[in-house]
KEVOKE-825677 format. One record per residue: x, y, z of N, C-alpha, C in turn; residue in one letter. Coordinates in steps of 0.1 Angstrom, whole numbers, padded with zeros to 4 digits, always signed. Example, Ala and Ser with C-alpha at 12.3 -4.5 7.8 and 13.67 -1.06 7.14 Angstrom:
<rs>
+0132-0057+0078+0123-0045+0078+0132-0033+0078A;+0128-0022+0071+0137-0011+0071+0129+0000+0079S;
</rs>
This chain:
<rs>
+2040+1408+0443+2042+1404+0429+2038+1415+0420M;+2047+1420+0412+2045+1432+0404+2037+1429+0392A;+2029+1439+0387+2022+1437+0375+2031+1438+0363A;+2027+1432+0352+2035+1431+0340+2032+1442+0330A;+2041+1446+0322+2039+1456+0312+2035+1449+0299A;+2023+1453+0294+2018+1446+0282+2022+1454+0270G;+2014+1452+0259+2017+1459+0246+2015+1474+0248A;+2024+1482+0241+2023+1496+0242+2026+1502+0256F;+2032+1493+0264+2035+1498+0278+2024+1498+0287G;+2012+1493+0283+2000+1493+0292+2003+1483+0303V;+2001+1487+0316+2003+1478+0327+1991+1468+0328T;+1994+1455+0329+1983+1445+0331+1985+1438+0344V;+1974+1433+0349+1975+1426+0362+1976+1411+0361Q;+1977+1406+0349+1978+1392+0347+1971+1388+0334G;+1972+1376+0330+1967+1372+0317+1952+1374+0315P;+1944+1375+0326+1930+1376+0325+1926+1391+0328L;+1935+1400+0327+1932+1414+0329+1922+1418+0318D;+1910+1425+0322+1900+1428+0313+1888+1419+0314G;+1889+1407+0321+1878+1398+0322+1872+1401+0336I;+1858+1402+0335+1851+1404+0348+1844+1391+0352R;+1845+1388+0365+1839+1376+0371+1830+1380+0382V;+1818+1375+0381+1808+1376+0392+1808+1363+0400I;+1810+1364+0413+1811+1353+0422+1799+1353+0432E;+1791+1343+0431+1780+1341+0441+1782+1327+0447V;+1782+1326+0460+1785+1314+0467+1793+1316+0479G;+1795+1306+0487+1802+1308+0500+1812+1297+0502T;+1820+1299+0512+1830+1289+0517+1841+1287+0506L;+1843+1274+0502+1856+1271+0496+1855+1269+0481I;+1847+1260+0476+1849+1255+0462+1847+1266+0452S;+1835+1273+0452+1833+1284+0443+1843+1296+0445G;+1844+1300+0458+1854+1311+0460+1868+1308+0457P;+1872+1295+0457+1886+1291+0453+1887+1293+0438F;+1877+1289+0430+1877+1291+0416+1878+1306+0413A;+1870+1314+0420+1871+1329+0418+1884+1334+0422G;+1890+1329+0432+1904+1334+0436+1914+1331+0425R;+1913+1318+0420+1923+1315+0409+1922+1324+0397L;+1909+1327+0393+1907+1337+0382+1912+1351+0386L;+1910+1355+0398+1914+1368+0403+1929+1369+0403G;+1936+1358+0408+1950+1357+0408+1956+1360+0394D;+1949+1356+0384+1954+1358+0370+1949+1371+0364M;+1944+1380+0372+1941+1393+0368+1927+1397+0365G;+1918+1387+0366+1904+1390+0364+1899+1399+0375A;+1889+1408+0371+1882+1416+0381+1871+1408+0387D;+1872+1404+0399+1862+1395+0405+1854+1403+0415V;+1841+1402+0413+1831+1409+0421+1823+1399+0429V;+1826+1398+0442+1819+1388+0451+1806+1394+0456K;+1795+1387+0455+1782+1391+0460+1779+1383+0472I;+1775+1391+0483+1771+1385+0496+1757+1390+0499E;+1748+1382+0503+1735+1387+0507+1736+1397+0518P;+1728+1408+0518+1728+1418+0529+1725+1411+0542P;+1734+1413+0552+1732+1407+0565+1736+1393+0567G;+1741+1387+0556+1745+1373+0556+1758+1371+0549A;+1769+1376+0555+1782+1375+0548+1787+1360+0547P;+1796+1358+0538+1802+1345+0536+1808+1340+0549D;+1804+1328+0554+1810+1323+0567+1825+1322+0566P;+1831+1322+0554+1846+1321+0554+1852+1333+0560L;+1845+1344+0562+1851+1355+0569+1855+1352+0584R;+1848+1342+0589+1851+1338+0603+1858+1325+0604T;+1863+1320+0593+1871+1307+0594+1886+1309+0595W;+1892+1299+0599+1907+1299+0602+1910+1297+0616G;+1921+1290+0619+1923+1287+0633+1931+1298+0641Q;+1937+1307+0634+1943+1318+0641+1933+1330+0642A;+1935+1337+0653+1926+1349+0655+1934+1361+0660E;+1931+1372+0654+1938+1385+0659+1927+1396+0658L;+1925+1402+0670+1916+1413+0671+1902+1409+0666D;+1898+1396+0668+1885+1391+0664+1884+1387+0650G;+1895+1388+0642+1895+1385+0628+1902+1371+0626H;+1897+1364+0615+1903+1351+0611+1908+1353+0597H;+1916+1343+0592+1924+1346+0581+1923+1336+0569F;+1913+1327+0570+1910+1319+0558+1905+1328+0548F;+1897+1338+0552+1892+1348+0543+1902+1354+0534W;+1914+1357+0540+1924+1364+0532+1929+1355+0520T;+1929+1342+0522+1933+1333+0512+1924+1333+0500V;+1911+1332+0502+1902+1331+0491+1895+1343+0486H;+1896+1354+0494+1890+1367+0491+1899+1377+0484A;+1912+1373+0483+1922+1382+0478+1918+1386+0464R;+1922+1398+0460+1920+1404+0447+1905+1406+0443N;+1896+1404+0453+1881+1405+0450+1876+1419+0455K;+1865+1423+0449+1857+1434+0454+1844+1428+0459K;+1838+1434+0470+1827+1429+0477+1815+1438+0475A;+1803+1433+0471+1791+1440+0470+1780+1432+0478V;+1770+1438+0482+1759+1431+0488+1747+1432+0478T;+1739+1421+0478+1728+1420+0469+1719+1409+0473L;+1706+1412+0473+1696+1402+0476+1690+1397+0463N;+1694+1384+0460+1689+1378+0448+1675+1372+0449L;+1669+1373+0460+1656+1367+0462+1645+1377+0459R;+1648+1390+0456+1638+1400+0453+1640+1405+0439V;+1629+1410+0433+1630+1414+0419+1640+1425+0416P;+1641+1435+0425+1651+1445+0423+1665+1440+0423A;+1667+1431+0432+1681+1425+0433+1684+1416+0421G;+1674+1409+0416+1677+1401+0404+1679+1410+0392R;+1673+1421+0391+1675+1430+0380+1689+1436+0380E;+1694+1440+0392+1707+1445+0393+1717+1434+0390L;+1714+1422+0394+1723+1410+0390+1724+1409+0375F;+1713+1410+0368+1713+1408+0354+1720+1420+0347L;+1720+1432+0353+1728+1443+0348+1742+1439+0349E;+1746+1433+0360+1760+1429+0361+1764+1418+0351L;+1755+1409+0349+1757+1398+0339+1760+1404+0325I;+1753+1414+0322+1755+1421+0309+1769+1426+0307E;+1775+1430+0318+1788+1436+0317+1799+1426+0322R;+1797+1414+0322+1806+1404+0328+1809+1393+0318S;+1819+1385+0321+1823+1374+0313+1820+1360+0319D;+1822+1359+0332+1821+1346+0339+1812+1348+0352I;+1803+1339+0354+1797+1338+0367+1801+1325+0374L;+1805+1326+0386+1809+1314+0394+1799+1313+0405V;+1793+1301+0406+1784+1299+0418+1786+1284+0423E;+1783+1283+0436+1784+1269+0442+1772+1266+0451N;+1760+1270+0446+1748+1267+0453+1744+1253+0450F;+1734+1248+0457+1728+1235+0454+1721+1236+0440R;+1723+1226+0431+1716+1228+0418+1702+1231+0419P;+1697+1240+0410+1684+1245+0410+1681+1258+0417G;+1691+1262+0425+1689+1274+0433+1687+1287+0424T;+1696+1288+0414+1695+1300+0405+1682+1299+0397L;+1678+1287+0393+1666+1286+0386+1654+1289+0394E;+1654+1286+0407+1643+1289+0416+1642+1304+0418N;+1653+1312+0416+1653+1326+0417+1650+1333+0404W;+1647+1325+0393+1645+1330+0380+1658+1335+0373G;+1669+1329+0377+1682+1333+0372+1690+1321+0366L;+1683+1312+0359+1689+1301+0353+1697+1305+0341G;+1705+1296+0335+1714+1299+0324+1706+1305+0312Y;+1694+1300+0310+1686+1305+0298+1683+1320+0300D;+1680+1324+0313+1677+1338+0315+1690+1347+0314V;+1701+1342+0320+1714+1349+0319+1718+1350+0304L;+1716+1340+0296+1721+1340+0283+1713+1350+0274R;+1700+1352+0278+1692+1362+0271+1698+1376+0272E;+1705+1379+0284+1711+1392+0286+1725+1393+0281R;+1732+1381+0280+1746+1381+0276+1749+1367+0270N;+1749+1367+0256+1751+1354+0250+1765+1348+0252R;+1774+1357+0256+1787+1352+0259+1790+1349+0273G;+1780+1349+0282+1783+1346+0296+1787+1332+0298I;+1797+1329+0306+1801+1316+0310+1797+1314+0324I;+1789+1304+0326+1784+1301+0340+1791+1289+0345V;+1799+1291+0356+1807+1280+0362+1799+1276+0374V;+1794+1263+0374+1786+1258+0385+1793+1247+0392R;+1796+1249+0405+1803+1239+0413+1793+1234+0423V;+1792+1220+0424+1782+1214+0433+1787+1201+0438S;+1780+1194+0447+1785+1182+0452+1786+1171+0442G;+1775+1169+0434+1774+1158+0425+1772+1161+0411Y;+1772+1174+0407+1769+1178+0393+1755+1183+0391G;+1752+1189+0380+1739+1195+0377+1729+1185+0372Q;+1733+1173+0369+1724+1163+0364+1726+1150+0372T;+1717+1140+0369+1719+1127+0376+1710+1126+0388G;+1708+1113+0393+1698+1111+0404+1702+1118+0417P;+1715+1121+0419+1718+1128+0432+1722+1142+0430E;+1718+1148+0419+1722+1162+0416+1716+1171+0426A;+1704+1168+0431+1697+1177+0441+1703+1177+0454H;+1712+1168+0458+1717+1168+0471+1728+1178+0473K;+1728+1184+0486+1739+1192+0490+1752+1184+0491A;+1763+1190+0489+1776+1182+0490+1786+1190+0497G;+1794+1183+0506+1805+1188+0513+1818+1180+0508Y;+1829+1186+0510+1842+1179+0506+1843+1166+0513A;+1840+1165+0526+1842+1153+0533+1835+1141+0527S;+1822+1144+0523+1814+1133+0517+1818+1130+0503V;+1822+1140+0496+1826+1138+0482+1839+1130+0481A;+1848+1133+0490+1861+1125+0491+1858+1110+0494E;+1848+1108+0503+1844+1094+0506+1836+1087+0495A;+1826+1094+0489+1818+1088+0479+1826+1085+0466A;+1836+1093+0464+1844+1091+0451+1854+1080+0452S;+1856+1075+0464+1866+1064+0466+1879+1070+0471G;+1881+1083+0471+1894+1089+0475+1897+1086+0490L;+1887+1087+0498+1889+1085+0512+1893+1071+0516R;+1887+1062+0508+1890+1047+0510+1905+1044+0509H;+1912+1052+0501+1926+1049+0499+1936+1056+0508M;+1930+1064+0518+1939+1071+0527+1940+1063+0540N;+1951+1065+0547+1954+1058+0560+1962+1046+0559G;+1961+1037+0568+1969+1025+0569+1960+1013+0567F;+1965+1002+0562+1957+0990+0560+1951+0985+0573P;+1938+0982+0573+1931+0977+0585+1926+0988+0594G;+1930+1000+0591+1925+1011+0600+1914+1019+0594G;+1908+1028+0602+1898+1037+0596+1904+1047+0586P;+1896+1050+0576+1901+1060+0566+1901+1074+0571P;+1912+1080+0574+1912+1094+0579+1911+1104+0568P;+1907+1116+0571+1907+1127+0561+1920+1135+0562R;+1924+1140+0551+1935+1151+0552+1929+1162+0559L;+1938+1169+0567+1933+1180+0575+1930+1193+0567A;+1924+1191+0555+1921+1202+0546+1908+1198+0539L;+1901+1207+0533+1889+1204+0525+1894+1201+0510S;+1900+1190+0508+1907+1187+0496+1896+1187+0484L;+1885+1180+0487+1875+1179+0476+1870+1193+0471G;+1869+1202+0480+1865+1216+0476+1875+1222+0467D;+1888+1221+0471+1899+1227+0464+1900+1221+0450S;+1899+1208+0449+1900+1201+0436+1889+1206+0427L;+1877+1207+0432+1866+1212+0424+1868+1226+0420A;+1873+1235+0429+1876+1248+0425+1886+1249+0414G;+1896+1240+0414+1907+1240+0404+1901+1236+0391M;+1893+1225+0391+1887+1221+0378+1877+1231+0373F;+1870+1238+0382+1861+1248+0377+1868+1259+0370A;+1879+1264+0376+1887+1274+0370+1893+1270+0356A;+1897+1257+0356+1902+1252+0343+1891+1252+0333Q;+1879+1248+0337+1868+1248+0327+1865+1262+0323G;+1865+1272+0332+1863+1286+0328+1872+1290+0317A;+1885+1287+0319+1895+1291+0309+1893+1285+0296L;+1889+1272+0296+1886+1265+0283+1874+1271+0276A;+1864+1275+0284+1852+1281+0279+1855+1295+0273A;+1864+1302+0280+1868+1315+0275+1875+1314+0261L;+1883+1304+0260+1889+1302+0247+1879+1299+0236Y;+1870+1290+0239+1860+1286+0229+1851+1298+0226R;+1848+1306+0235+1840+1318+0233+1847+1328+0223R;+1861+1328+0224+1868+1336+0215+1867+1332+0200S;+1863+1319+0198+1861+1313+0185+1847+1315+0180V;+1837+1312+0189+1823+1312+0186+1815+1324+0190T;+1820+1331+0200+1813+1343+0205+1802+1338+0215G;+1801+1325+0218+1790+1320+0226+1796+1315+0240E;+1789+1318+0251+1792+1312+0263+1787+1298+0265G;+1789+1292+0277+1784+1279+0280+1784+1277+0295Q;+1779+1265+0299+1779+1262+0313+1791+1252+0316V;+1799+1255+0326+1809+1247+0332+1804+1240+0344V;+1803+1227+0344+1797+1219+0354+1807+1211+0362D;+1812+1216+0373+1822+1209+0381+1816+1203+0394A;+1818+1190+0396+1813+1184+0408+1824+1180+0417A;+1822+1181+0430+1832+1177+0440+1835+1162+0439L;+1825+1154+0438+1828+1139+0437+1836+1136+0424T;+1833+1142+0413+1840+1139+0401+1854+1145+0401E;+1856+1156+0407+1869+1162+0409+1878+1153+0417S;+1873+1147+0427+1880+1137+0436+1883+1125+0428C;+1874+1120+0419+1876+1108+0411+1886+1110+0401L;+1887+1122+0395+1896+1125+0384+1911+1124+0388A;+1915+1124+0400+1929+1124+0404+1933+1110+0409V;+1924+1100+0407+1927+1087+0413+1935+1077+0403Q;+1942+1083+0394+1952+1075+0386+1945+1062+0380E;+1950+1050+0382+1946+1039+0375+1936+1030+0383S;+1930+1036+0393+1921+1027+0402+1910+1021+0394T;+1903+1029+0385+1892+1023+0377+1896+1012+0367I;+1906+1015+0359+1910+1004+0350+1916+0992+0357P;+1923+0994+0368+1928+0983+0375+1917+0974+0380D;+1906+0980+0385+1894+0972+0389+1887+0966+0378Y;+1885+0974+0367+1878+0968+0355+1885+0956+0349D;+1898+0957+0348+1905+0947+0341+1909+0935+0350V;+1914+0939+0362+1919+0929+0371+1911+0926+0384G;+1900+0934+0386+1893+0932+0398+1900+0937+0411G;+1910+0946+0408+1918+0951+0419+1911+0962+0426V;+1909+0961+0439+1903+0972+0447+1914+0978+0456V;+1920+0989+0451+1931+0995+0458+1926+1000+0471R;+1935+0999+0481+1932+1003+0494+1943+1012+0500G;+1942+1015+0512+1953+1024+0518+1966+1016+0519P;+1977+1024+0518+1990+1018+0519+1999+1025+0529S;+1993+1033+0538+2002+1039+0548+2010+1050+0542G;+2023+1049+0545+2033+1059+0541+2039+1057+0527T;+2034+1046+0520+2040+1042+0508+2029+1039+0498R;+2033+1036+0485+2024+1031+0475+2028+1016+0473L;+2018+1007+0473+2021+0993+0471+2027+0991+0457E;+2038+0983+0457+2044+0980+0445+2054+0990+0439G;+2055+1002+0446+2064+1013+0442+2074+1014+0452I;+2087+1010+0449+2097+1010+0459+2111+1013+0453A;+2119+1020+0460+2116+1026+0473+2110+1040+0471P;+2099+1042+0478+2093+1055+0479+2085+1056+0492S;+2091+1061+0502+2086+1060+0516+2092+1071+0524N;+2087+1071+0537+2094+1080+0547+2103+1071+0555I;+2114+1076+0560+2124+1069+0567+2129+1076+0579Y;+2131+1069+0591+2135+1076+0603+2149+1081+0602P;+2152+1092+0609+2165+1097+0610+2171+1097+0624T;+2183+1101+0625+2190+1100+0638+2184+1110+0649A;+2177+1120+0644+2172+1130+0654+2157+1127+0657D;+2152+1116+0652+2138+1113+0654+2128+1118+0644G;+2133+1126+0635+2124+1131+0624+2124+1121+0612S;+2117+1125+0602+2115+1116+0590+2120+1124+0578W;+2124+1116+0568+2127+1122+0555+2120+1113+0544V;+2117+1119+0533+2111+1112+0522+2122+1108+0512V;+2123+1096+0508+2132+1091+0498+2124+1084+0487I;+2126+1089+0475+2118+1084+0464+2128+1080+0453A;+2131+1067+0451+2141+1062+0442+2136+1050+0435A;+2123+1050+0431+2117+1038+0425+2121+1035+0410N;+2125+1046+0403+2130+1044+0390+2144+1037+0390Q;+2146+1028+0380+2158+1020+0380+2171+1028+0381D;+2172+1039+0373+2184+1047+0373+2186+1054+0386T;+2175+1059+0392+2176+1066+0404+2180+1056+0416V;+2174+1044+0415+2177+1034+0425+2192+1031+0425F;+2198+1030+0413+2212+1027+0413+2220+1038+0419R;+2216+1050+0417+2223+1061+0423+2221+1061+0439R;+2209+1057+0443+2207+1056+0458+2217+1045+0464L;+2218+1034+0457+2227+1023+0462+2241+1028+0463C;+2246+1036+0453+2259+1042+0454+2260+1051+0465Q;+2250+1060+0467+2251+1070+0478+2251+1063+0492A;+2244+1052+0493+2244+1045+0506+2257+1036+0507M;+2265+1036+0497+2277+1027+0497+2274+1013+0498E;+2263+1009+0491+2258+0995+0490+2255+0992+0475Q;+2264+0994+0466+2261+0992+0452+2256+0979+0448P;+2259+0969+0456+2255+0955+0453+2240+0953+0453E;+2233+0962+0460+2218+0961+0460+2212+0963+0446L;+2219+0971+0438+2214+0974+0425+2213+0962+0416A;+2222+0952+0418+2222+0940+0410+2216+0928+0417T;+2212+0930+0430+2206+0919+0437+2192+0916+0431D;+2190+0903+0428+2178+0900+0421+2165+0904+0428E;+2166+0906+0441+2154+0910+0449+2150+0925+0445R;+2160+0933+0441+2158+0947+0439+2162+0953+0426F;+2166+0944+0417+2173+0949+0404+2163+0956+0395A;+2150+0952+0396+2140+0958+0387+2129+0964+0395T;+2121+0972+0388+2109+0979+0394+2100+0969+0400H;+2097+0958+0392+2087+0948+0397+2093+0941+0409V;+2106+0937+0408+2112+0930+0419+2112+0938+0432A;+2115+0951+0431+2115+0960+0443+2101+0961+0449R;+2091+0961+0440+2077+0962+0445+2074+0949+0453G;+2079+0938+0449+2075+0925+0455+2083+0924+0469R;+2094+0931+0470+2103+0930+0482+2104+0943+0489N;+2094+0951+0488+2096+0965+0494+2097+0965+0509Q;+2091+0956+0516+2093+0955+0531+2108+0954+0534D;+2114+0944+0527+2129+0942+0530+2137+0954+0526E;+2134+0959+0514+2141+0971+0509+2140+0983+0518L;+2127+0986+0523+2125+0997+0532+2133+0995+0545D;+2134+0983+0550+2142+0980+0562+2157+0984+0560A;+2162+0980+0548+2176+0983+0546+2178+0998+0545I;+2170+1005+0538+2171+1020+0536+2169+1027+0550I;+2159+1021+0557+2156+1027+0570+2167+1026+0580G;+2174+1015+0579+2186+1013+0588+2197+1023+0585A;+2199+1025+0572+2209+1035+0567+2205+1049+0572W;+2193+1053+0569+2189+1066+0573+2189+1069+0588A;+2185+1059+0596+2184+1061+0610+2197+1064+0617A;+2208+1062+0610+2221+1065+0616+2226+1078+0612A;+2218+1086+0605+2222+1099+0600+2213+1110+0603R;+2218+1122+0603+2210+1134+0605+2202+1137+0592E;+2190+1143+0593+2182+1145+0581+2189+1154+0571P;+2196+1165+0576+2203+1174+0566+2214+1167+0559A;+2221+1157+0566+2231+1150+0559+2225+1140+0549D;+2214+1134+0552+2208+1125+0543+2204+1132+0530I;+2197+1144+0532+2192+1151+0520+2204+1156+0512I;+2214+1161+0518+2226+1167+0511+2232+1155+0503A;+2234+1144+0509+2241+1133+0503+2233+1128+0491T;+2220+1126+0493+2212+1121+0482+2210+1131+0471L;+2209+1144+0474+2207+1154+0464+2220+1154+0455S;+2231+1154+0462+2244+1154+0454+2245+1142+0445A;+2238+1131+0448+2239+1119+0440+2227+1118+0430A;+2219+1128+0430+2207+1128+0420+2196+1119+0425G;+2194+1118+0438+2183+1110+0443+2173+1119+0449V;+2161+1117+0446+2150+1126+0451+2147+1123+0466I;+2148+1134+0474+2146+1132+0488+2142+1146+0493S;+2137+1146+0505+2133+1159+0511+2127+1157+0525G;+2126+1168+0533+2121+1168+0546+2106+1168+0546P;+2100+1164+0557+2085+1166+0559+2083+1178+0568I;+2081+1189+0561+2080+1202+0567+2067+1205+0574N;+2067+1212+0585+2055+1219+0590+2054+1232+0584T;+2043+1239+0586+2041+1252+0580+2052+1262+0585V;+2057+1260+0597+2067+1269+0603+2080+1268+0594A;+2082+1256+0589+2094+1255+0580+2091+1259+0566E;+2079+1257+0562+2075+1261+0548+2077+1276+0546V;+2072+1284+0555+2073+1298+0553+2087+1304+0553V;+2097+1296+0557+2111+1300+0556+2119+1293+0546T;+2112+1285+0538+2119+1277+0528+2124+1286+0517D;+2138+1286+0515+2144+1295+0505+2139+1294+0491P;+2136+1282+0487+2131+1279+0473+2117+1286+0471Q;+2108+1283+0481+2095+1289+0480+2095+1305+0481L;+2104+1310+0489+2106+1324+0490+2111+1330+0477Q;+2121+1323+0471+2127+1328+0459+2116+1329+0448A;+2107+1320+0448+2096+1319+0438+2084+1328+0441R;+2085+1335+0452+2073+1344+0456+2061+1336+0461G;+2063+1324+0466+2052+1315+0470+2048+1318+0484M;+2056+1325+0492+2052+1330+0505+2050+1345+0504I;+2038+1349+0501+2035+1363+0497+2028+1371+0507A;+2031+1384+0508+2025+1393+0517+2012+1398+0511D;+2001+1398+0520+1989+1404+0516+1986+1415+0527H;+1983+1428+0522+1980+1438+0532+1966+1437+0536F;+1963+1433+0548+1950+1431+0554+1946+1443+0561D;+1936+1451+0555+1933+1464+0561+1925+1462+0574E;+1920+1450+0577+1913+1447+0589+1922+1449+0601R;+1934+1445+0600+1944+1446+0611+1955+1456+0608I;+1955+1462+0596+1965+1472+0593+1979+1467+0591G;+1981+1455+0587+1994+1450+0584+1994+1439+0574R;+2006+1435+0569+2006+1423+0560+2004+1410+0567N;+1997+1401+0560+1996+1388+0564+2001+1379+0553V;+2009+1369+0557+2015+1360+0547+2004+1350+0542K;+2005+1346+0529+1997+1337+0523+2003+1330+0512G;+1996+1321+0505+2003+1314+0493+2004+1323+0481P;+2015+1321+0474+2017+1329+0462+2008+1325+0450G;+2010+1330+0439+2002+1327+0427+2008+1316+0419V;+2000+1306+0416+2004+1294+0409+1995+1292+0397V;+2000+1289+0385+2014+1288+0381+2020+1302+0378P;+2033+1302+0376+2040+1314+0373+2041+1315+0357V;+2036+1326+0352+2037+1329+0338+2048+1338+0335L;+2055+1336+0324+2067+1344+0321+2064+1358+0317S;+2054+1360+0309+2051+1374+0303+2040+1381+0311E;+2030+1375+0315+2019+1382+0322+2016+1374+0335T;+2025+1375+0345+2023+1367+0357+2011+1373+0365P;+2005+1364+0372+1994+1368+0381+1999+1377+0392G;+1990+1383+0399+1994+1393+0409+1985+1392+0422T;+1990+1396+0433+1982+1398+0445+1980+1413+0447I;+1968+1418+0445+1966+1432+0445+1959+1437+0458R;+1953+1427+0465+1947+1431+0478+1945+1418+0486S;+1943+1419+0499+1940+1408+0507+1925+1405+0508A;+1917+1412+0500+1903+1410+0500+1895+1421+0507G;+1882+1422+0504+1875+1433+0511+1873+1431+0526P;+1875+1441+0533+1874+1440+0548+1860+1438+0553A;+1850+1444+0545+1836+1443+0550+1827+1440+0538R;+1816+1434+0541+1806+1432+0530+1801+1445+0524P;+1799+1445+0511+1794+1457+0505+1804+1468+0503G;+1817+1465+0506+1827+1476+0505+1828+1483+0492Q;+1824+1476+0481+1825+1482+0468+1812+1484+0461H;+1801+1486+0469+1788+1488+0464+1788+1500+0455N;+1793+1512+0459+1793+1524+0451+1801+1522+0438E;+1813+1516+0439+1821+1514+0427+1814+1506+0417E;+1807+1495+0421+1801+1486+0412+1787+1492+0407I;+1779+1495+0416+1765+1499+0413+1764+1513+0407Y;+1772+1522+0413+1772+1536+0408+1781+1538+0396R;+1794+1535+0398+1804+1538+0388+1803+1529+0376D;+1800+1516+0378+1799+1506+0367+1786+1506+0361L;+1775+1504+0369+1762+1503+0364+1755+1516+0361L;+1759+1527+0368+1754+1540+0365+1742+1544+0374G;+1740+1537+0385+1729+1541+0394+1733+1553+0402H;+1724+1561+0406+1727+1573+0414+1728+1570+0428T;+1733+1579+0436+1734+1577+0451+1720+1576+0457D;+1711+1584+0452+1697+1584+0457+1691+1570+0454A;+1693+1564+0443+1688+1551+0440+1694+1540+0449E;+1707+1542+0451+1714+1532+0460+1709+1533+0474L;+1706+1545+0479+1700+1547+0492+1687+1541+0493A;+1679+1542+0483+1665+1535+0483+1667+1520+0483D;+1676+1515+0475+1678+1500+0475+1683+1495+0488L;+1692+1503+0495+1696+1499+0508+1684+1499+0518R;+1676+1509+0517+1664+1510+0526+1654+1498+0524A;+1654+1493+0511+1645+1482+0508+1651+1469+0511E;+1663+1468+0515+1670+1456+0518+1675+1448+0506G;+1676+1456+0495+1682+1449+0483+1697+1449+0484V;+1703+1459+0490+1718+1460+0491+1722+1458+0506L;
</rs>
């Protein structure tokens, strides 16, 4: 993805070009927030303790030459330095970085920075404009703030896990750390809002993003439905209760397609496409409420129609009729999807660990004037940019860096 030309022909890497982000933390939620900011052009400096690299370097189910590739997804566009924040010399270097930065992203257990003498009050003394993005399991305040948090527990505690699966069965998890990713997205959103506010006031602030609350935020009307009507929403399998038709349907080759036609106008188009226009005026299906009450019967009718056809024929027929439908793709089909390819969403990252490109997700969202960019697949080794950051940016000499390495600070 190419960089964009800004004012006076100056090349910019994205809308956050010129913003420096310091990232301390590991695994998914904090690093995902850092990645999103880096995708938009921010200069992200990732700090790893000497001798204790981010475990994400060894995550991912594929392996090549001893390397794993989850790292490529969340470390892209970042620079890596090593730094021991538990010792005075390391803390002082950290504060020097804070003076020259705009955003700090961390996902430690609440109180960790304070225990190191690096709480927001200390950071603000060195840089009144610093924005501190804090990602944790339960938030920085409240009776459970001290607890460590993982996505699996956050998804469960927030009520999100309860709504997954099939009625009467155990609530399964999505085969992803969804809670971490949601928290990372809200954290990045908060950072952008705080950046704007700083442009007005000149003052930074704390962005407090919790995994549990991020999972809660996407649960639509579950809370008011319970508050007003005592409704405890539960799992509904492959459909949403009362929303019909919107389900998966079997096809002639044994695969499945999604057909979503719950809006009245779209449902009428579906009936025409199935050559069963009478369904649109049938009192069982004529309105949104009626279809919701009779969705088992309606799903059976649509399922019988779909089961006699090949998936490509179903999708082509419904698309031509203006009915929303699509396949259930595996990643093998996703990476060859022409729409995603045309949008740059299957993007090459040059991974210097193996000396070739590795495909990964593109930059979302797409901006018309200053699109985000993928500039690197991430640092191959911890401390790869120590000289660039500590010598070239902070002004320390090679001799000083050698001493700091000998002392275990770097």
